[in-house]
C-alpha positions in Angstrom: -45.6 3.5 9.5 -44.5 -0.2 10.4 -43.1 -0.4 7.3 -40.8 3.0 7.9 -40.2 1.9 11.0 -38.7 -1.4 10.0 -36.6 0.5 7.5 -35.2 2.9 9.8 -34.5 0.3 12.5 -32.6 -1.7 10.0 -30.4 1.1 9.3 -30.0 2.2 13.0 -28.2 4.3 13.5 -29.0 6.4 10.7 -26.0 8.6 10.6 -23.6 5.8 10.3 -24.9 5.0 6.9 -24.5 8.7 5.6 -21.1 9.1 6.9 -19.6 6.8 4.4 -21.3 8.4 1.6 -20.0 11.9 3.3 -16.6 10.3 3.8 -16.5 9.4 -0.1 -17.4 13.1 -1.0 -14.6 14.4 0.9 -12.3 11.7 -0.8 -13.4 13.3 -4.2 -13.3 17.0 -3.2 -9.8 16.1 -1.9 -8.8 16.1 -5.8 -10.2 19.5 -6.2 -9.2 23.0 -5.8 -11.9 24.3 -3.9 -10.3 27.7 -2.3 -12.5 30.6 -3.7 -10.6 32.4 -6.3 -12.3 35.6 -7.8 -13.3 35.7 -11.5 -10.2 37.6 -12.6 -8.2 34.7 -10.9 -9.5 32.4 -13.2 -9.4 34.4 -16.3 -5.5 35.1 -15.2 -5.2 30.9 -15.3 -6.7 30.8 -18.8 -4.7 33.5 -20.2 -1.5 32.0 -18.9 -2.8 28.4 -20.5 -3.5 29.8 -23.9 -0.1 31.3 -24.0 2.3 28.4 -23.3 4.2 27.2 -26.3 4.9 23.8 -24.9 2.1 21.4 -25.8 2.5 19.2 -22.6 2.6 22.2 -20.6 -0.2 24.0 -22.0 -2.9 21.2 -21.7 -1.7 20.9 -17.9 -2.1 24.7 -17.2 -5.4 24.0 -19.2 -6.5 21.2 -17.0 -5.5 23.5 -14.1 -7.7 25.9 -15.3 -10.6 23.3 -15.6 -9.9 22.3 -11.7 -10.4 25.8 -10.7 -13.8 26.5 -13.0 -15.1 23.4 -11.7 -15.6 25.1 -8.3 -17.8 27.8 -9.3 -19.3 26.7 -12.9 -19.5 22.6 -13.2 -21.3 22.7 -16.3 -19.4 25.1 -17.9 -16.1 22.8 -16.8 -18.0 19.7 -18.4 -18.2 21.7 -21.6 -14.9 22.8 -21.6 -13.3 19.3 -20.8 -15.3 18.0 -23.7 -13.8 20.3 -25.9 -10.6 19.5 -24.8 -11.0 16.1 -25.5 -12.1 16.7 -29.3 -9.1 19.0 -30.0 -6.2 16.4 -28.5 -8.1 13.7 -30.4 -8.1 15.6 -33.6 -4.5 16.7 -33.2 -3.7 12.8 -31.9 -2.0 14.3 -28.8 -2.2 11.2 -26.9 -0.6 12.9 -23.7 -3.3 15.6 -23.6 -5.9 13.2 -24.6 -5.2 10.7 -21.9 -4.9 13.8 -19.2 -8.3 14.8 -20.3 -10.3 11.4 -20.3 -8.7 10.8 -16.7 -9.8 14.6 -15.7 -13.5 13.7 -17.1 -13.8 10.3 -15.3 -13.2 12.5 -12.2 -15.5 15.4 -13.0 -18.3 13.0 -14.0 -18.3 11.4 -10.7 -19.8 14.3 -9.2 -22.7 13.8 -11.5 -23.1 10.2 -10.1 -22.0 8.6 -13.4 -19.7 6.2 -11.9 -19.9 3.5 -14.4 -18.9 6.0 -17.3 -16.2 7.6 -14.9 -14.6 3.8 -14.3 -14.4 3.3 -18.3 -13.2 6.7 -19.2 -10.3 6.3 -16.5 -9.4 2.7 -17.7 -9.3 4.2 -21.2 -6.8 6.9 -20.0 -4.8 4.5 -18.0 -4.3 2.4 -20.9 -3.1 4.9 -23.0 -0.6 6.3 -20.5 0.9 2.8 -19.3 1.4 2.3 -23.1 3.6 5.3 -23.6 5.2 4.8 -20.1 6.4 8.8 -20.0 3.8 10.3 -18.1 4.3 9.0 -14.5 2.1 11.9 -12.7 -0.8 11.2 -15.0 -0.6 7.7 -14.4 -0.7 8.1 -10.8 -3.7 10.6 -11.0 -5.6 8.1 -13.2 -4.9 5.0 -10.6 -6.5 7.2 -8.0 -9.3 8.1 -9.5 -10.0 4.4 -10.8 -9.7 3.8 -6.7 -12.1 6.1 -6.2 -14.8 4.8 -8.6 -14.6 1.4 -7.2 -15.3 3.0 -3.8 -18.6 4.2 -4.8 -19.1 0.6 -5.9 -18.2 -0.9 -2.6 -15.0 -2.8 -4.1 -12.7 -2.1 -1.3 -9.9 -4.1 -2.3 -9.8 -3.0 -5.7 -10.1 0.9 -4.4 -7.2 0.3 -2.0 -4.9 -1.5 -4.9 -5.1 1.2 -7.2 -4.7 4.1 -4.3 -1.7 2.4 -2.9 -0.2 2.1 -6.5 -1.0 5.7 -6.8 0.9 6.3 -3.6 3.6 4.5 -5.0 4.3 7.0 -7.9 3.7 10.0 -6.0 6.7 8.7 -3.8 8.7 8.2 -6.0 7.9 11.9 -7.7 8.5 13.2 -4.3 5.0 14.9 -4.7 3.9 16.0 -1.2 0.7 17.2 -2.3 -0.3 14.2 -3.8 1.0 11.7 -1.2 -1.1 13.9 1.0 -4.0 13.3 -0.9 -3.4 9.4 -1.3 -3.1 9.0 2.5 -6.3 10.9 2.9 -8.1 8.1 0.3 -6.5 5.5 2.1 -7.9 6.7 5.3 -11.2 6.4 3.9 -10.3 3.1 2.7 -9.1 1.7 6.0 -12.4 3.4 7.8 -14.9 1.6 5.1 -12.8 -1.9 6.3 -13.2 -0.3 10.2 -9.7 -0.4 10.7 -9.6 2.6 12.9 -6.1 2.7 13.7 -4.9 2.7 10.2 -7.8 5.1 9.3 -6.6 7.5 12.4 -2.7 7.2 11.3 -3.5 7.9 7.6 -5.5 10.9 8.3 -3.2 12.6 11.1 -0.1 11.8 8.4 -2.3 13.8 5.9 -3.3 16.4 8.4 0.5 17.0 9.3 1.7 17.7 5.8 -1.1 20.1 5.3 -0.1 21.9 8.5 3.5 21.8 8.1 2.8 23.6 4.2 0.2 25.9 6.0 -2.5 24.6 3.3 -5.7 25.5 5.8 -8.5 24.8 3.4 -7.2 21.0 3.3 -5.9 21.0 7.1 -10.0 22.2 7.6 -10.9 18.9 5.7 -8.8 16.8 7.6 -10.0 17.6 10.9 -13.5 16.9 9.6 -12.2 13.7 8.3 -10.7 12.8 12.0 -13.9 14.3 13.8 -16.2 12.1 11.7 -14.2 8.8 12.2 -14.4 9.6 16.2 -18.1 10.1 15.3 -17.9 6.4 13.5 -16.5 5.1 16.8 -18.9 7.1 18.9 -16.5 8.9 20.6 -18.3 12.2 20.8 -15.8 14.3 23.1 -13.2 13.8 20.3 -15.4 14.1 17.7 -17.0 17.6 18.7 -12.8 18.7 19.2 -11.7 18.0 15.6 -15.3 19.3 14.3 -14.8 22.5 15.8 -11.6 22.6 14.8 -12.9 22.0 11.4 -15.0 24.9 11.4 -12.8 27.2 12.7 -10.4 27.0 10.3 -12.8 27.2 7.4 -14.4 30.4 8.8 -11.2 32.0 9.9 -8.0 30.8 7.7 -9.6 30.3 4.2 -10.4 32.7 1.3 -13.8 31.8 1.3 -14.8 31.8 4.8 -17.4 29.4 4.1 -18.6 25.8 5.8 -18.7 22.9 3.0 -22.0 20.9 2.8 -20.2 18.0 4.4 -18.9 19.8 7.4 -22.4 20.6 8.2 -23.5 16.9 7.8 -20.9 15.9 9.9 -22.2 18.3 12.8 -25.3 16.9 12.1 -24.0 13.2 12.5 -22.3 14.1 15.9 -25.6 15.7 17.0 -27.3 12.5 16.4 -25.1 10.5 18.1 -25.5 13.0 21.0 -29.4 12.3 20.3 -29.7 16.1 20.1 -32.4 15.8 17.2 -33.2 19.3 16.7 -29.3 20.2 15.9 -28.9 17.2 13.9 -32.0 18.2 11.8 -30.8 22.0 11.7 -27.5 21.1 10.4 -28.4 18.4 7.8 -31.0 21.1 6.2 -28.2 23.7 6.1 -26.2 20.8 4.4 -28.8 20.2 1.9 -29.5 23.5 1.1 -25.9 24.5 0.5 -25.0 20.9 -1.4 -28.2 22.3 -4.0 -26.9 25.5 -4.1 -23.2 24.1 -5.0 -24.9 21.1 -7.1 -22.9 18.8 -5.0 -25.0 15.7 -5.9 -22.8 13.4 -3.7 -23.8 15.8 -0.6 -27.1 16.3 -1.3 -27.8 12.5 -1.5 -25.9 12.2 1.8 -28.1 14.6 3.3 -31.4 13.1 1.8 -30.3 9.9 3.4 -29.5 11.1 6.9 -32.6 13.3 7.3 -35.6 10.9 7.5 -33.6 9.1 10.4 -34.0 12.1 12.0 -37.7 13.0 11.4 -38.1 9.1 12.6 -36.3 10.3 16.0 -38.3 12.9 16.5 -41.7 11.1 15.9 -42.4 13.1 12.6 -43.5 9.8 10.9 -45.2 11.5 7.7 -42.3 13.9 7.0 -39.9 10.7 7.9 -41.7 8.9 5.1 -41.7 11.7 2.6 -38.2 12.5 2.6 -37.2 8.7 2.6 -39.3 8.2 -0.6 -37.4 11.8 -2.0 -34.0 9.9 -1.2 -35.0 6.6 -2.6 -35.9 8.1 -5.9 -33.1 10.0 -6.1 -30.9 7.0 -5.2 -32.6 5.0 -7.8 -31.9 7.5 -10.2 -28.5 6.9 -9.3 -28.2 3.3 -9.6 -30.1 3.6 -13.2 -26.9 5.4 -14.4 -24.3 3.0 -13.1 -24.1 -1.1 -13.8 -21.7 -2.5 -11.1 -21.7 -5.8 -13.4 -20.0 -3.6 -16.4 -17.7 -2.4 -14.0 -16.7 -6.0 -13.0 -16.4 -7.0 -16.4 -14.0 -4.1 -17.0 -11.7 -4.7 -13.9 -11.6 -8.5 -14.4 -10.3 -7.9 -18.6 -7.6 -5.3 -16.7 -6.5 -7.6 -14.3 -6.2 -10.3 -17.0 -4.1 -8.2 -19.2 -1.6 -7.3 -16.1 -1.3 -10.8 -15.3 -0.5 -11.9 -18.8 2.4 -9.1 -18.8 3.2 -10.6 -15.3 3.7 -13.8 -16.8 5.8 -12.5 -19.8 8.1 -10.6 -17.6 8.0 -14.1 -15.0 9.4 -16.1 -18.1 11.9 -13.3 -19.0 12.9 -13.0 -15.5 13.5 -16.9 -15.3 15.5 -16.5 -18.8 17.5 -13.9 -16.9 18.1 -16.1 -13.7 19.5 -19.0 -15.5 21.9 -16.9 -17.4 23.1 -15.1 -14.3 23.7 -18.9 -12.6 25.4 -19.8 -15.7 27.8 -16.6 -15.2 28.0 -17.2 -11.5 29.3 -20.7 -12.5 31.8 -19.5 -14.8 33.0 -16.7 -12.5 33.4 -19.4 -9.4 35.4 -21.7 -11.7 37.6 -18.7 -12.9 38.1 -17.7 -9.2 39.0 -21.2 -8.3 41.5 -21.5 -10.8 42.7 -18.0 -10.1 43.0 -19.1 -6.2 45.0 -22.3 -7.2 47.4 -20.1 -9.1 47.6 -17.5 -6.5 48.6 -20.2 -4.1 51.1 -21.8 -6.2 52.8 -18.3 -6.4 52.4 -17.9 -2.7 54.4 -21.3 -1.9 57.2 -20.1 -4.4 57.9 -17.0 -2.5 57.3 -18.6 0.8 61.2 -19.8 0.7 62.4 -16.7 -0.4 61.0 -13.6 1.0 59.2 -14.5 4.7 58.2 -11.1 5.0 56.3 -10.6 1.6 55.0 -13.9 2.2 53.1 -12.3 5.1 51.3 -10.0 3.1 50.3 -12.4 0.6 49.0 -14.6 3.1 47.2 -11.9 4.2 45.8 -10.6 0.8 44.9 -14.5 -0.2 42.9 -15.3 3.2 41.0 -11.8 2.4 39.9 -13.3 -1.3 39.2 -16.8 0.4 36.8 -15.4 3.0 35.0 -13.4 0.4 34.7 -16.1 -1.6 33.4 -18.5 1.3 30.9 -16.1 2.3 29.6 -15.2 -1.7 29.4 -18.9 -2.1 27.5 -19.6 1.3 25.3 -16.8 0.8 24.5 -18.2 -2.7 23.3 -21.5 -1.3 19.2 -22.1 -1.5 17.7 -24.8 -0.2 16.7 -26.8 -3.2 13.8 -28.6 -1.7 12.5 -25.2 -1.1 12.6 -24.4 -4.8 11.4 -27.6 -6.1 8.4 -27.5 -3.4 7.7 -24.1 -4.4 7.5 -25.4 -8.1 5.1 -28.1 -6.8 2.8 -25.8 -5.2 2.6 -23.7 -8.5 1.8 -27.2 -10.3 -0.8 -28.0 -7.9 -2.8 -24.4 -8.3 -2.8 -25.2 -12.2 -4.1 -28.5 -11.7 -6.5 -27.5 -9.4 -7.4 -24.7 -12.2 -6.3 -22.0 -10.0 -4.6 -19.9 -12.4 -4.8 -16.5 -10.6 -3.1 -18.4 -7.7 -0.4 -19.6 -9.7 0.1 -16.5 -11.4 0.2 -14.6 -8.0 2.6 -17.4 -6.4 5.3 -17.6 -9.6 5.4 -13.8 -9.5 6.0 -13.9 -5.7 8.7 -17.0 -6.0 10.2 -15.0 -9.2 11.0 -11.8 -7.4 12.6 -14.1 -4.5 14.7 -15.4 -6.9 15.5 -11.9 -8.4 16.6 -10.9 -5.0 18.6 -13.6 -4.0 20.5 -13.3 -7.4 20.9 -9.8 -7.4 22.4 -9.7 -3.9 24.3 -12.8 -4.6 27.9 -11.2 -4.8 27.0 -8.6 -2.0 28.8 -9.5 1.3 26.4 -6.5 3.2 22.8 -5.4 2.3 20.8 -2.9 3.4 18.4 -3.7 6.2 15.0 -2.6 4.4 16.2 -5.1 1.5 16.9 -8.1 4.1 13.2 -7.5 5.6 12.1 -7.5 2.0 13.8 -10.4 1.2 12.4 -12.2 4.5 8.9 -11.2 3.7 9.0 -12.7 0.1 10.0 -15.9 1.7 7.6 -15.8 4.7 4.9 -15.2 2.2 5.5 -18.0 -0.1 6.0 -20.5 3.0 2.8 -19.4 4.1 1.2 -20.1 0.8 2.9 -23.4 0.5 1.9 -24.3 4.0 -2.1 -22.9 3.3 -1.8 -20.3 6.0 -0.7 -23.0 9.1 0.8 -19.8 10.7 0.9 -16.3 10.7 3.5 -13.6 11.0 4.6 -10.3 12.2 7.6 -7.8 11.7 8.3 -5.4 14.3 11.4 -3.2 12.6 12.8 -0.3 14.6 12.2 3.2 12.5 15.5 4.5 13.6 17.3 1.9 11.1 15.1 2.5 8.2 16.2 4.5 5.1 18.7 2.4 4.1 21.5 3.6 5.9 22.3 0.5 7.9 23.7 -2.5 6.3 23.8 -6.1 7.7 25.6 -9.2 6.2 23.4 -10.6 3.1 20.6 -13.2 4.2 21.9 -13.5 7.5 18.4 -13.9 9.6 16.9 -16.4 6.5 18.3 -19.6 7.8 16.8 -18.9 11.4 13.4 -18.2 9.6 13.6 -21.1 7.8 14.3 -23.1 10.8 11.3 -21.7 12.7 8.9 -22.2 9.9 10.2 -25.8 8.9 10.9 -27.4 12.4 8.9 -25.2 14.8 5.8 -24.0 13.1 5.0 -26.9 10.7 5.2 -29.5 13.1 2.1 -28.0 15.2 -0.3 -30.5 15.8 -2.9 -27.5 15.5 -2.9 -24.2 13.7 -2.7 -21.1 15.4 1.3 -20.8 14.6 2.8 -17.5 15.1 6.4 -16.2 14.2 7.7 -13.2 15.0 10.6 -10.8 13.3 12.1 -8.2 15.5 14.6 -5.7 14.4 15.7 -3.1 16.8 18.8 -0.9 17.1 20.5 -0.1 20.4 23.8 2.3 19.8 26.1 0.8 17.4 24.4 -2.9 17.8 21.5 -4.5 15.7 19.7 -6.9 17.6 17.7 -9.4 15.7 14.8 -11.8 17.4 13.3 -15.0 15.5 10.6 -16.2 17.7 7.7 -19.1 17.1 5.4 -20.8 19.2 6.0 -24.0 17.5 7.1 -27.7 19.2 10.5 -26.5 20.4 13.8 -27.8 19.5 13.7 -31.3 21.3 10.4 -32.4 19.4 11.6 -30.8 16.2 14.9 -32.6 16.6 13.2 -36.1 17.0 11.2 -35.1 13.9 14.1 -34.4 12.2 16.4 -37.5 12.8 13.2 -39.2 11.1 13.8 -37.5 8.3 17.5 -37.0 7.9 17.9 -40.3 5.9 16.0 -38.0 3.1 17.7 -34.6 3.7 20.6 -32.8 6.0 20.0 -29.7 6.1 22.9 -27.0 5.8 21.5 -23.8 6.4 22.4 -23.2 10.1 25.8 -24.7 10.0 26.5 -22.4 7.2 25.3 -19.3 9.2 27.5 -20.1 12.2 30.5 -20.6 9.7 29.5 -17.0 8.1 29.6 -15.4 11.7 33.0 -17.0 12.2 34.2 -15.4 9.2 33.0 -12.2 9.5 33.9 -11.9 13.3 37.4 -13.1 12.4 37.7 -10.2 9.8 36.1 -7.4 11.9 37.4 -8.2 15.3 34.0 -7.3 16.4 31.8 -9.6 18.4 28.5 -11.5 17.1 26.6 -13.0 19.8 23.8 -15.7 18.7 21.8 -17.6 21.5 18.9 -19.9 20.8 16.3 -20.4 23.6 14.0 -22.8 24.3 10.5 -21.3 25.5 8.2 -23.1 27.6 4.7 -23.0 29.2 5.0 -24.8 32.5 6.7 -27.9 31.6 5.5 -27.8 27.9 7.5 -26.7 25.3 6.3 -23.4 23.6 8.7 -22.6 21.0 12.1 -21.0 20.1 13.6 -17.8 20.5 16.6 -16.9 18.3 18.7 -13.7 19.3 21.6 -12.2 17.1 23.4 -9.2 17.8 25.5 -7.7 14.8 27.4 -4.6 14.7 26.2 -1.9 12.5 27.7 -0.7 9.2 
């Protein structure tokens, strides 16, 4: 018994291990339509699919039928998917073949064949990305690859794939699958013990399900939230949400049946309360139900949980027997999966993606060079045109005084716009050269992946600057995106000497409001280069806050750097090498905009202190919203 006791003690409390597997099962089931349907409903779905003439619609309806069939006849579903794969392959119907491979990868996760599922999903994704027209199919496959990575405890990879899937479904405005991805990302956050993000994602998912009156899925959402609170030992909140889950399953779903995972959730809550009798009762119900429904994930989760309960009630013989049973089944599952093979596939896929990004980066560099050349020609043309217009203006000045006023006003507006455009388009050349040097250092240190990543971010920043170089105003979201790109590059370049945080008012999101282009970047640049980087120790923090008050936008850039006095002293030592122009340019732009609009633009710079010691700088800027 000593060995058994050591094992159970090492895993104490036992339900915390079980809940992770159970939540993964919740993630898988969320991709499946488990609402009970009569057999005639299944037959109707098959009949509709077979009558469809359009190949793509027919494939989608066949796979929809297969979704429903999986709830009742999983073995038949697997046979049908193999038949469809063979048919699509023989017909060289790549849309249907890729969708079917992706579907099979998901189906066999229920059989615990994660390695095979991973391979099939990547095969499907390669076909879909090569064709590029099936955005919904790509998103589904990305989500399924994320699920498999989660089973292999590759949390970062799982989150990346699921986030990509969410981005696709958001663009497609597909509420059902947005809900699915939010739920899955909630599980990822739980695995990372980021409970705040997990509960936020779960509740967003729940809100969508309640709004659409999807009671079956709402019941699963209640279960997920309740299990999360069990994980945190918040038993009252856990009891509340698990009761909601049970009540919803029994009263508002067609099946009127509690799934195995929910029974195990009740068992885990009873364990947390040290109510061993209820814990064992619910766990055994969960196991019986999972065995009957052929849910191998839930079956394994229940078998992992039960030995710990027997141990707590001092039934050591039964604890030992059930533990051996679990270990045997887990060994069987592990024998079906090779994590090294999965890692190799992921590495190959990531390398291909990076090669594609490198090609795109080179193309973007050429595009950027062309745009710069075009801008120079445009600036020269505008300068010549301005000189000609000025000559005409002087000619007519002596002849028509009234006409001269209109010409002068028009000319002044064009000159102001030219100044704004020129000022916006300036980017610190030292920053560009430093970025290139940083990338070179990565390469010299054989950190190719870091170099690729860094150059990709740098290219995105250049693209943003060039895309908005001819715009006086830009949406607040685009301005914040530009700032984030810039700060990320500086954070990498200075090896994480500082952290940063954005606080953006939700009322100004959505692309409705605009502000002058690149109006905040110079202040952020000063905070980093003159304040944070000059700290003698780490722990630098940069905060960017953007809030709306009536029709005024309040922007605050605050750092805990060395302060302006110390920064000025350091700067004087460097001025013989470089004289900054960013802040004077901003002041000049603000003056131009204030003169043109007639609206006040308030700029204040405050020195922060901790007693008699400088504690950073705060820049406050108030702008009228457009």
